[in-house]
GUVEX-962657 format. One record per residue (C-alpha): x, y, z; residue in three letters. Coordinates in steps of 0.1 Angstrom, whole numbers, plus 5000, padded with zeros to 4 digits. Example, Ala and Ser with C-alpha at 12.3 -4.5 7.8 and 13.67 -1.06 7.14 Angstrom:
# GUVEX-962657
512349555078ala/513749895071ser/
END
This chain:
# GUVEX-962657
073510658807unk/077010538797unk/076610348764unk/079010138743unk/078310068707unk/079709728697unk/080309648660unk/081309288653unk/083209278621unk/084809008599unk/086509118567unk/084609448565unk/087409678555unk/085509798525unk/082209868543unk/083009968578unk/084210318571unk/080710448563unk/079310278594unk/082010438617unk/081610778601unk/077910768608unk/078410638643unk/080910908652unk/078111168649unk/076711018681unk/078111078716unk/078710718724unk/081910518727unk/082510268699unk/084209928701unk/084909728669unk/085509358676unk/087609238647unk/086808868645unk/090108748630unk/089708928597unk/092208858570unk/091909208555unk/092509548571unk/089309578591unk/091109648623unk/093409898608unk/090610088592unk/088710098624unk/091710228644unk/092210498617unk/088810628627unk/089810658663unk/087610388678unk/088610108702unk/089409778686unk/089609428701unk/090909158677unk/090408778678unk/093508598665unk/091308378643unk/087708388632unk/085508258660unk/082008358649unk/079408628655unk/078508488690unk/082108498701unk/082508848688unk/079408968706unk/080408798738unk/083808968736unk/082109308732unk/079709238761unk/082509138784unk/084409458775unk/081309668783unk/080809508817unk/084509528826unk/084609898817unk/081509978837unk/079110078809unk/075410088816unk/074309948783unk/075509798750unk/074109868716unk/075109628687unk/074809678650unk/076209518619unk/079409638602unk/078109598566unk/076009908565unk/072609738569unk/071609948599unk/071210318603unk/073110458633unk/070710758635unk/068110508648unk/070210448679unk/068010708696unk/065010468694unk/066910208715unk/068010468740unk/064410588744unk/063310228751unk/066110188777unk/064910508793unk/061410358794unk/062810078815unk/063409798789unk/066209558797unk/066609428762unk/065609618730unk/065409438697unk/065309628663unk/062209498645unk/062809498607unk/059809588585unk/058909248570unk/057509378537unk/060709568530unk/062809248531unk/063809028502unk/061508718503unk/064308488515unk/064908718544unk/061208718553unk/061208348554unk/064408328576unk/063008598599unk/059708418604unk/061408078610unk/063808228634unk/061108388654unk/059008078655unk/061907848665unk/063208088692unk/059708128707unk/058907758705unk/062207638720unk/062607898747unk/059308068753unk/058308428751unk/056608628724unk/057408618687unk/060308868682unk/062608938653unk/065108718669unk/067808738642unk/068009118641unk/071609238647unk/070509578659unk/069809558696unk/070509708730unk/071109538764unk/071509668799unk/074809558814unk/073209478847unk/071109218828unk/074109098808unk/075808998840unk/072908748847unk/073208598812unk/074908268806unk/075908308769unk/077808018755unk/077208008718unk/079808128693unk/078008168660unk/074708298645unk/072608128672unk/073708398697unk/070808618685unk/068308358697unk/070308278728unk/070108638739unk/066308618739unk/066308278756unk/068508418784unk/066308728787unk/063308498791unk/065108288816unk/066108568839unk/062808758836unk/064309058817unk/061909298800unk/062109288762unk/060809558739unk/060909588701unk/061409908682unk/060909958645unk/064109998624unk/064910038587unk/067309798570unk/069309868538unk/069709548518unk/072409548491unk/074009268471unk/077009288494unk/075009268527unk/072908978513unk/076108788504unk/077208828541unk/074008708556unk/073008368568unk/072408118540unk/070207808540unk/072807558553unk/074107798579unk/070407848590unk/070007468593unk/073207448614unk/071907738636unk/068607558642unk/070407238651unk/072607428676unk/069507598691unk/067907258696unk/071007138714unk/071007458735unk/067307398745unk/068207058760unk/071307178778unk/
END
């Protein structure tokens, strides 16, 4: 299976090196989508010999992922795996996603261990799962997890339009709409003061919920 690992990144010059070093131990191609960073994120990524696509200005997580998905489809990859650029995810766990794809899953979501999360992240995760399931149907899934895998054959059927954090819920909504099979696999997550500062805050969470409501009526 031809797999592309997509790493959306915004101002991650100080963190992305460790992620790319760990990823290079895998056999998969890597694409960093530099979402209009004002630091040297793109240059650091190129120095590690990976492909880089740069947005001229910051467009948001959803736009960065959609750019990565389009690249994968255009370059005839079989599947895409996404993970964060801030070091939260362990690249060695990519094998779990590949195993789920081999079992026939179309979309694979990394399920974070709830008890290992800071309390505020537990609340956000529970709310995200409830809102996504309530608005779009389907089972309760860790909808805001950034560690995921998708078959490109299924991505071609998706109509992804959102540009920011709500992309995570939109992916599951589209999977439900087209009848794609979804599987969760357990993952570990490393929370640091830095990664917590980059995460979705309360007001951004409210904006995300509002955008999802609009999406559900579109």
